[in-house]
C-alpha positions as CSV (number, residue, x, y, z in Angstrom):
1,M,71.8,87.4,138.4
2,S,73.5,90.7,138.9
3,L,75.4,92.4,136.1
4,R,78.8,91.8,137.8
5,T,78.1,88.0,138.1
6,R,77.2,87.9,134.4
7,L,80.4,89.6,133.4
8,I,82.5,87.2,135.6
9,V,80.9,84.2,133.8
10,F,81.7,85.8,130.5
11,V,85.3,86.4,131.5
12,L,85.7,82.8,132.7
13,L,84.3,81.4,129.4
14,F,86.7,83.5,127.3
15,G,89.6,82.7,129.7
16,S,89.1,79.0,128.9
17,A,89.3,79.7,125.2
18,V,92.4,81.8,125.7
19,L,94.2,79.0,127.6
20,A,93.5,76.6,124.8
21,N,94.9,79.1,122.3
22,I,98.0,79.6,124.5
23,F,99.0,75.9,124.2
24,A,98.5,76.0,120.5
25,L,100.6,79.2,120.3
26,V,103.5,77.5,122.2
27,Y,103.6,74.8,119.5
28,L,103.3,77.4,116.8
29,A,106.1,79.5,118.3
30,R,108.5,76.5,118.2
31,S,107.7,75.9,114.6
32,I,108.1,79.5,113.6
33,S,111.5,79.9,115.4
34,K,112.9,77.1,113.1
35,S,111.9,79.1,110.0
36,L,112.8,82.6,111.0
37,S,116.5,82.3,110.2
38,T,115.9,81.0,106.7
39,I,113.2,83.5,105.9
40,E,115.4,86.3,107.2
41,N,118.3,85.2,104.9
42,I,115.9,85.0,102.0
43,R,114.4,88.4,102.8
44,Q,117.9,90.0,102.9
45,R,118.9,88.4,99.6
46,Q,115.7,89.6,98.0
47,L,116.2,93.1,99.4
48,I,119.8,93.2,98.2
49,A,118.8,92.0,94.8
50,V,116.2,94.8,94.5
51,Q,118.7,97.3,95.7
52,M,121.3,96.1,93.1
53,T,118.7,96.4,90.4
54,A,117.9,99.9,91.5
55,H,121.5,100.9,91.7
56,L,122.1,99.7,88.1
57,R,119.1,101.6,86.9
58,D,120.2,104.8,88.8
59,A,123.7,104.4,87.4
60,E,122.3,104.1,83.9
61,A,120.1,107.2,84.4
62,A,123.0,109.2,85.8
63,L,125.3,108.3,82.9
64,Y,122.5,109.1,80.4
65,R,122.0,112.5,82.0
66,Y,125.7,113.2,82.0
67,Q,125.9,112.4,78.3
68,I,123.0,114.8,77.8
69,D,123.8,117.7,80.2
70,G,127.5,117.1,81.1
71,E,127.0,118.2,84.8
72,A,129.6,116.9,87.2
73,G,127.0,115.9,89.7
74,F,125.7,113.2,87.4
75,K,129.2,111.8,87.0
76,S,129.6,111.6,90.8
77,Q,126.1,110.0,91.0
78,F,127.1,107.4,88.5
79,M,130.2,106.4,90.5
80,D,128.3,106.4,93.8
81,Q,125.6,104.1,92.3
82,L,128.3,101.7,91.0
83,N,130.0,101.7,94.4
84,N,126.7,101.0,96.1
85,F,126.1,98.1,93.7
86,S,129.6,96.8,94.5
87,N,128.9,97.0,98.2
88,D,125.5,95.2,97.8
89,L,127.2,92.5,95.7
90,G,129.7,91.9,98.5
91,Q,126.9,91.5,101.0
92,F,125.1,89.1,98.7
93,R,128.3,87.1,98.3
94,Q,128.6,86.7,102.1
95,I,125.1,85.3,102.6
96,A,125.0,83.2,99.3
97,N,124.2,79.6,100.3
98,D,123.9,77.3,97.2
99,T,126.0,76.9,94.0
100,N,123.6,78.9,91.8
101,E,123.8,82.0,94.1
102,K,127.6,81.9,94.2
103,Q,127.8,81.6,90.4
104,W,125.4,84.6,90.0
105,T,127.7,86.7,92.2
106,S,130.6,85.9,89.8
107,T,128.5,86.9,86.8
108,L,127.4,90.2,88.5
109,G,131.0,90.9,89.5
110,L,132.1,90.6,85.8
111,A,129.1,92.8,84.8
112,Y,130.3,95.4,87.4
113,Q,133.7,95.5,85.9
114,Q,132.4,95.9,82.4
115,T,129.9,98.5,83.5
116,F,132.6,100.5,85.3
117,S,135.0,100.3,82.4
118,T,132.4,101.2,79.7
119,G,130.9,104.0,81.8
120,S,134.3,105.5,82.5
121,N,135.1,105.4,78.8
122,L,131.8,107.1,78.0
123,I,132.5,109.8,80.6
124,T,136.0,110.4,79.2
125,L,134.6,110.5,75.7
126,R,131.9,112.9,76.8
127,D,134.4,115.2,78.4
128,R,136.7,115.1,75.3
129,Q,133.6,115.7,73.1
130,A,132.7,118.8,75.1
131,G,136.2,120.2,74.6
132,D,136.2,119.5,70.9
133,L,132.8,121.0,70.5
134,Q,134.0,124.2,72.3
135,K,137.0,124.3,70.0
136,F,134.7,123.8,67.0
137,S,132.4,126.6,68.1
138,N,135.3,128.9,68.7
139,T,136.8,128.1,65.3
140,Q,133.5,128.8,63.6
141,A,133.2,132.1,65.6
142,Q,136.7,133.0,64.4
143,L,135.7,132.3,60.8
144,T,132.5,134.3,61.2
145,A,134.4,137.2,62.6
146,L,136.9,137.1,59.7
147,L,134.1,137.0,57.1
148,F,131.9,139.6,58.8
149,N,134.5,142.1,60.0
150,D,137.3,141.9,57.4
151,I,136.2,140.3,54.1
152,K,132.6,141.5,53.8
153,P,133.1,145.3,54.3
154,N,135.9,145.3,51.7
155,R,133.8,145.6,48.5
156,L,130.4,146.7,49.5
157,D,129.4,147.8,46.0
158,D,130.4,144.5,44.3
159,A,127.3,142.3,44.3
160,A,129.1,139.1,43.2
161,Y,131.7,139.6,45.9
162,Q,129.1,140.0,48.5
163,T,127.2,136.9,47.3
164,I,130.3,134.8,47.6
165,V,131.0,136.0,51.1
166,T,127.4,135.4,52.1
167,N,127.6,131.8,50.7
168,M,130.8,131.2,52.8
169,Q,129.0,132.6,55.9
170,D,125.9,130.4,55.3
171,S,128.1,127.3,54.7
172,S,130.0,127.9,57.9
173,S,126.7,128.2,59.9
174,A,125.3,125.1,58.2
175,T,128.5,123.2,59.1
176,L,128.0,124.2,62.8
177,S,124.3,123.4,62.7
178,A,124.9,120.0,61.1
179,V,127.6,119.0,63.7
180,T,125.7,120.2,66.7
181,G,122.5,118.6,65.4
182,Y,124.3,115.2,64.9
183,I,125.7,115.3,68.4
184,A,122.3,116.0,69.8
185,S,120.6,113.3,67.7
186,P,122.6,111.1,65.4
187,D,120.9,111.2,62.1
188,E,122.3,110.3,58.6
189,N,120.7,113.4,57.2
190,K,122.8,115.5,59.6
191,R,126.0,113.8,58.3
192,V,124.9,114.5,54.7
193,Q,124.2,118.1,55.7
194,F,127.7,118.4,57.1
195,T,129.3,117.0,53.9
196,D,127.1,119.3,51.8
197,A,128.1,122.3,53.9
198,V,131.8,121.5,53.5
199,V,131.4,121.2,49.7
200,S,129.4,124.4,49.6
201,F,132.0,126.3,51.6
202,Q,134.8,124.9,49.4
203,K,133.0,126.0,46.3
204,A,132.4,129.5,47.7
205,L,136.1,129.7,48.7
206,N,137.2,128.7,45.2
207,D,135.0,131.4,43.8
208,F,136.5,133.9,46.2
209,Y,140.0,132.9,45.1
210,A,138.9,133.5,41.5
211,I,137.8,137.1,42.1
212,A,140.4,138.0,44.7
213,Q,142.3,141.1,43.4
214,S,144.4,142.5,46.2
215,K,147.0,140.9,48.3
216,S,144.8,141.3,51.4
217,E,141.9,139.4,49.7
218,K,144.3,136.5,48.9
219,Q,145.6,136.5,52.4
220,W,142.0,136.5,53.7
221,A,141.2,133.6,51.4
222,D,144.2,131.6,52.7
223,E,143.2,132.4,56.3
224,A,139.6,131.4,55.7
225,A,140.7,128.1,54.1
226,S,143.0,127.3,57.1
227,I,140.3,128.1,59.7
228,F,137.6,126.1,57.8
229,G,140.1,123.2,57.5
230,Q,140.3,123.2,61.3
231,M,136.5,123.3,61.4
232,Q,136.2,120.4,59.0
233,S,138.7,118.3,60.9
234,L,137.0,119.1,64.3
235,G,133.6,118.4,62.8
236,S,134.6,115.0,61.4
237,Q,136.2,114.2,64.7
238,L,133.1,115.2,66.7
239,I,130.9,113.0,64.4
240,G,133.3,110.1,64.9
241,E,133.3,110.6,68.6
242,R,129.4,110.7,68.6
243,D,129.3,107.4,66.7
244,L,131.8,105.9,69.2
245,Q,129.7,107.2,72.1
246,Q,126.6,105.7,70.7
247,S,128.3,102.3,70.2
248,L,129.8,102.4,73.7
249,Y,126.4,103.4,75.2
250,A,124.7,100.5,73.4
251,N,127.2,98.1,74.9
252,F,126.7,99.7,78.3
253,I,123.0,99.3,78.1
254,S,123.5,95.7,77.0
255,V,125.6,94.9,80.1
256,I,123.2,96.7,82.4
257,F,120.3,94.7,80.9
258,N,122.1,91.4,81.2
259,A,123.0,92.1,84.8
260,G,119.8,93.6,85.9
261,Q,117.1,91.9,83.9
262,Q,118.5,88.5,83.0
263,T,120.6,87.7,86.1
264,I,118.9,89.6,89.0
265,V,115.3,89.8,87.8
266,G,115.3,86.7,85.6
267,Q,117.3,84.3,87.9
268,I,118.1,85.6,91.4
269,E,114.6,87.0,92.3
270,P,112.6,83.9,91.0
271,H,115.1,81.6,92.8
272,E,114.7,83.5,96.1
273,T,110.9,83.7,95.6
274,E,110.7,80.0,95.2
275,K,112.8,79.3,98.3
276,F,110.6,81.8,100.2
277,A,107.5,80.0,99.0
278,R,108.8,76.7,100.3
279,E,109.6,78.1,103.7
280,Q,106.2,79.9,103.7
281,Q,104.5,76.6,103.0
282,A,106.3,74.9,105.8
283,L,105.3,77.7,108.1
284,L,101.7,77.6,106.9
285,N,101.6,73.9,107.6
286,A,102.6,74.5,111.2
287,V,100.1,77.3,111.5
288,N,97.3,75.0,110.1
289,T,98.2,72.3,112.6
290,A,98.2,74.8,115.5
291,T,95.0,76.3,114.3
292,I,93.1,73.0,114.0
293,A,94.3,72.1,117.5
294,S,93.2,75.4,119.0
295,I,89.9,75.7,117.1
296,S,88.6,72.2,118.1
297,V,88.9,73.2,121.8
298,A,88.2,76.9,121.7
299,A,85.4,77.0,119.2
300,V,82.7,75.6,121.4
301,I,83.7,77.8,124.4
302,S,83.9,80.8,122.1
303,I,80.5,80.2,120.6
304,I,78.9,79.8,124.1
305,A,80.7,83.0,125.3
306,I,79.6,84.9,122.2
307,L,76.0,83.9,122.5
308,F,76.1,84.8,126.2
309,M,77.7,88.1,125.3
310,I,75.1,88.8,122.6
311,Y,72.3,88.2,125.1
312,L,74.1,90.3,127.7
313,S,74.9,93.2,125.3
314,R,71.4,93.3,124.0
315,Q,70.0,93.5,127.5
316,I,72.6,96.1,128.5
317,N,71.9,98.1,125.3
318,A,68.2,98.0,125.7
319,R,68.4,99.2,129.3
320,A,71.0,101.8,128.6
321,T,68.9,103.1,125.7
322,A,65.9,103.3,127.9
323,L,67.9,105.3,130.5
324,L,69.4,107.6,127.7
325,K,66.0,108.3,126.3
326,G,64.7,109.0,129.8
327,A,67.6,111.5,130.2
328,E,66.8,113.0,126.8
329,R,63.2,113.5,127.8
330,V,64.3,115.2,131.1
331,T,66.6,117.4,129.0
332,N,63.7,118.4,126.8
333,G,61.5,119.1,129.8
334,D,59.3,115.9,129.7
335,L,59.1,114.7,133.3
336,E,55.8,112.7,132.9
337,Q,57.0,109.5,131.3
338,P,59.1,107.2,133.6
339,V,61.9,104.8,132.5
340,A,60.3,101.3,132.1
341,I,63.1,98.9,133.3
342,K,62.2,95.9,135.4
343,G,64.4,93.7,137.5
344,S,66.6,94.0,140.6
345,D,70.0,94.3,138.9
346,E,72.0,97.5,138.7
347,F,70.0,98.9,135.8
348,G,66.7,98.2,137.6
349,Q,68.0,100.0,140.7
350,L,69.2,102.9,138.6
351,A,65.9,103.2,136.8
352,T,64.0,103.3,140.1
353,S,66.3,106.1,141.4
354,F,66.0,107.9,138.0
355,N,62.2,107.7,138.1
356,T,62.2,109.0,141.7
357,M,64.4,111.9,140.6
358,M,62.1,112.7,137.7
359,Q,59.1,112.8,140.0
360,E,60.9,115.1,142.4
361,L,62.1,117.3,139.5
362,A,58.5,117.5,138.2
363,N,57.2,118.5,141.7
364,R,59.9,121.1,142.1
365,E,59.3,122.5,138.6
366,D,55.6,122.8,139.3
367,R,56.4,124.7,142.5
368,L,59.0,126.8,140.8
369,R,56.5,127.8,138.0
370,A,53.9,128.6,140.5
371,L,56.4,130.7,142.4
372,I,57.6,132.5,139.3
373,G,54.0,133.1,138.2
374,R,53.2,134.5,141.7
375,M,56.4,136.7,141.5
376,A,55.3,138.0,138.1
377,Q,51.9,138.9,139.5
378,I,53.6,140.6,142.5
379,Q,56.0,142.4,140.2
380,D,53.1,143.7,138.0
381,E,51.2,144.8,141.1
382,E,54.3,146.5,142.5
383,R,54.7,148.3,139.1
384,R,51.1,149.3,139.3
385,L,51.4,150.7,142.8
386,I,54.7,152.5,141.9
387,G,53.0,154.0,138.9
388,L,50.1,155.2,141.0
389,D,52.5,156.8,143.5
390,L,54.4,158.5,140.8
391,H,51.2,159.7,139.2
392,D,49.7,161.0,142.4
393,G,52.9,162.3,144.0
394,L,55.9,163.1,141.9
395,T,54.0,163.9,138.7
396,Q,51.6,166.3,140.4
397,L,54.5,168.1,142.1
398,I,56.3,168.5,138.8
399,I,53.1,169.8,137.2
400,S,52.6,172.2,140.1
401,A,56.2,173.4,139.7
402,N,55.6,173.9,136.0
403,M,52.4,176.0,136.7
404,H,54.4,178.2,139.2
405,L,57.1,178.7,136.6
406,N,54.6,179.7,134.0
407,T,53.0,182.1,136.5
408,L,56.4,183.5,137.4
409,N,57.2,184.0,133.8
410,A,53.8,185.8,133.2
411,Q,54.3,188.2,136.2
412,I,57.9,189.2,136.0
413,G,59.1,187.9,132.7
414,S,59.2,191.4,131.2
415,Q,61.3,192.7,134.1
416,L,64.1,190.1,133.9
417,S,67.3,190.5,132.1
418,A,67.9,188.5,128.9
419,Q,70.2,186.1,130.7
420,S,67.7,185.5,133.5
421,L,64.8,185.1,131.1
422,Q,66.8,182.5,129.1
423,A,67.5,180.6,132.4
424,L,63.8,180.7,133.2
425,D,62.9,179.3,129.8
426,V,65.4,176.5,130.1
427,S,63.9,175.6,133.5
428,R,60.4,175.5,132.1
429,T,61.6,173.3,129.2
430,L,63.3,170.9,131.6
431,V,60.2,170.7,133.8
432,K,58.1,169.9,130.7
433,Q,60.5,167.2,129.7
434,S,60.4,165.8,133.2
435,I,56.6,165.7,133.0
436,D,56.7,163.8,129.7
437,E,59.4,161.4,131.0
438,A,57.3,160.8,134.2
439,R,54.2,160.0,132.1
440,R,56.2,157.6,129.9
441,V,57.6,155.8,133.0
442,I,54.1,155.6,134.5
443,T,52.8,154.2,131.2
444,E,55.6,151.6,131.2
445,L,54.9,150.6,134.8
446,R,51.1,150.4,134.6
447,P,49.9,150.1,131.0
448,T,46.1,150.3,130.9
449,T,45.7,150.0,127.2
450,V,45.3,146.2,127.4
451,D,42.7,146.4,130.1
452,D,40.9,149.2,128.2
453,L,41.2,148.1,124.6
454,G,42.2,144.5,124.6
455,L,45.5,142.9,123.5
456,E,45.4,143.6,119.8
457,Q,44.3,147.3,120.0
458,G,46.3,147.9,123.1
459,L,49.5,146.5,121.6
460,R,48.8,148.5,118.3
461,Q,48.3,151.8,120.3
462,Y,51.4,151.2,122.5
463,V,53.6,150.5,119.5
464,T,52.2,153.4,117.5
465,E,52.9,155.9,120.3
466,L,56.4,154.5,120.9
467,C,57.3,154.7,117.2
468,E,56.0,158.3,117.0
469,E,58.2,159.2,120.0
470,Q,61.3,157.4,118.7
471,K,60.6,158.4,115.0
472,W,60.6,154.8,113.9
473,E,59.0,153.4,110.8
474,A,56.5,150.9,112.1
475,E,54.9,147.8,110.5
476,I,52.1,146.4,112.8
477,I,50.2,143.2,112.0
478,T,47.5,141.9,114.4
479,N,45.1,139.2,113.4
480,T,44.1,136.7,116.1
481,H,40.8,135.8,114.4
482,G,38.9,136.6,117.6
483,L,40.9,134.1,119.7
484,K,39.8,134.1,123.4
485,I,42.8,134.8,125.5
486,T,42.8,135.0,129.3
487,H,43.9,138.2,131.0
488,S,47.0,136.7,132.5
489,V,48.2,135.5,129.0
490,E,47.4,138.9,127.5
491,A,49.4,140.7,130.2
492,A,52.3,138.3,129.7
493,I,52.3,138.8,125.9
494,F,52.1,142.5,126.3
495,R,54.9,142.6,128.8
496,I,57.1,140.5,126.5
497,A,56.4,142.9,123.6
498,Q,57.0,145.8,125.9
499,E,60.4,144.4,127.1
500,A,61.4,143.6,123.5
501,L,60.6,147.2,122.3
502,T,62.4,148.6,125.3
503,N,65.5,146.7,124.3
504,V,65.1,148.0,120.8
505,R,64.8,151.6,122.1
506,K,67.9,151.3,124.4
507,H,70.3,149.2,122.2
508,A,69.2,148.6,118.6
509,R,69.7,152.0,117.0
510,T,67.2,151.1,114.3
511,E,64.9,153.1,112.1
512,K,62.3,150.5,111.5
513,V,60.4,147.9,113.6
514,R,57.9,145.2,112.8
515,I,55.4,143.8,115.3
516,E,53.2,140.8,114.4
517,L,50.5,139.1,116.5
518,S,48.8,136.4,114.6
519,V,47.6,132.8,114.6
520,E,49.6,130.3,112.5
521,D,50.3,126.5,112.7
522,Q,48.0,126.0,115.6
523,S,49.9,128.6,117.7
524,L,49.5,132.2,118.8
525,V,52.7,133.9,117.6
526,L,54.2,137.2,118.6
527,R,57.1,138.6,116.6
528,V,59.2,141.7,117.2
529,Q,61.8,142.5,114.6
530,D,64.2,145.3,114.2
531,W,67.0,146.1,111.7
532,G,69.5,147.6,114.2
533,Q,73.0,146.8,115.2
534,G,72.1,143.4,116.7
535,F,74.3,141.4,119.1
536,D,76.1,138.1,119.5
537,A,73.3,135.6,120.4
538,S,75.8,133.1,121.8
539,L,76.6,135.5,124.7
540,L,73.1,134.9,126.0
541,Q,73.9,131.3,126.7
542,Q,77.3,132.1,128.3
543,D,76.2,134.9,130.8
544,E,72.5,135.3,131.4
545,S,73.2,137.7,134.2
546,Q,74.2,140.4,131.7
547,H,70.9,139.9,129.7
548,L,68.2,139.9,132.3
549,G,65.7,141.5,130.0
550,L,66.0,138.8,127.4
551,V,65.9,136.1,130.1
552,S,62.8,137.6,131.6
553,M,61.0,137.4,128.2
554,Q,61.9,133.6,128.0
555,E,60.7,133.1,131.6
556,R,57.3,134.9,130.9
557,A,56.9,132.8,127.8
558,Q,57.4,129.6,129.8
559,M,54.9,130.6,132.4
560,I,52.2,130.6,129.7
561,D,53.4,127.4,128.2
562,G,55.1,129.2,125.3
563,V,58.6,129.2,123.8
564,C,60.5,132.4,123.3
565,K,63.1,132.3,120.5
566,I,65.7,135.1,120.2
567,E,67.8,135.4,117.1
568,S,70.3,138.2,116.3
569,Q,73.3,139.0,114.1
570,L,75.8,141.8,114.4
571,G,74.8,144.6,112.0
572,K,71.6,142.7,110.8
573,G,69.2,143.3,113.7
574,T,67.3,141.2,116.2
575,S,64.2,139.0,116.1
576,V,62.1,137.9,119.1
577,E,59.5,135.2,118.5
578,V,57.0,133.8,121.1
579,R,55.0,130.8,120.1
580,I,52.1,129.6,122.3
581,P,50.1,126.5,121.4
582,L,46.4,127.1,120.9
583,E,45.7,123.9,122.9
584,S,47.4,125.5,125.9
585,L,45.4,128.7,125.5
586,A,42.2,126.7,125.3
587,Q,43.1,124.8,128.4
588,R,43.9,128.0,130.3
589,S,40.6,129.6,129.2
590,K,38.8,126.5,130.4
591,D,40.6,126.5,133.7
592,G,40.0,130.3,134.0
593,K,43.8,131.0,134.5
């Protein structure tokens, strides 16, 4: 059975279950439509009740803040919250159904009127209190100015006189402190302090009358008595207003509590919750009836469909996993293990095509590796031939030109002018540099050190000469434990090291290099490390055409069954590591490659 046929069967099974559920849903929809209107009314009443409670609480908070701070915004907020409460109460009255709900609207209406009246009285009292407090403060400031500016400087040398004036000043300040303290926090101690301050001031004033000598001092005493009398009257009035404010606010809180907690929270909300629970139970009964009817028909079909789907999904998952693992093996370069899927369905056909593709890719990779290996051999041979041509041709000509220049210098050097002799010396220097450069290029093209000395000594000698030329500090480690390595592998390793060091010479700008050739973890490892300027290693993946030297190192490593890993960071240098399994080296040595 094909995958398409299996999916069609699955769809038909679930389609039957869906039809059974549709009939049950039609019945359920009819039942739900009967309850929606009632539930919506209940929901609206519950929402309005919650809003009314919130408005009462916000009105209480706004009035409290106005009593404390006296900001006009809180007064406006108090009125707005009561207006919102009145609007919600009107909506609740419109959708009230039974007698209890209508009775509660009347109770809340009366509570609104009481709240509005009491709150307005508190606001008026708070405003009057603020004015009286300002008058009280101004009167106290007037008394202080009289005592400090007129009375006190009069008889500075009279200690008794100064003591009496100071007592009057202290009593005046104590009076202000007691009144303001009582307004901030009504406390019987503050009331007693006010009385004590009045008595103390009166006593000090009597003492001042007793020692008054001049007409001015008696006038000052009369003026101080008059001002303090105003202070005493205003202070008593403020204390009385604060007591009235406290009484009114307690009444206000009581009305808010009765309306919010007892009526709304204690009666309306439980009533609406009970009605909602009844409607919910009726709706739940309809749902249960529809559910039982639908389950009895759809359960068997659904179970069959689910079992069929489980079988189908496991089969699809197993085959898809096999294909994904095969694709992962191909991505990792493993083209030997085919995808094991049997059957004539779509997955089986796909597996057959995939295995054929893997075989073709394996054949092409073998041919490509052989071709790359051959190209590398041809490249090395071409380098060798070019090196021979340069050695036998161009280098000999440059050496001959150098000899002629030396002969010319010896024959006529003493007869030349200083300028001509300097030009001749520059020419000789340039020719010598050309000879050195030609020899370096020839050495790069056809290094014979590996053939003559072996990989370890040849690599060590090449690195030593290059470091002396570039004035690098070198750290060279070679320890292969006498490992037998075929000539082609030695040449490839040397070429990789040579290319890495060439890149260091051209781009790194370093003062130190480290070269290591050793055996570790069942692999032959070559590492070339510098501490130069480095580069962004991610660019190597984006545009390989701009980094052919690095790519060639990776290709040479792949030709000898190795892996070349290149790591670099800007400002921290570059590391090239080539790792070749010893098993691969042993196989190559056995095959003679």
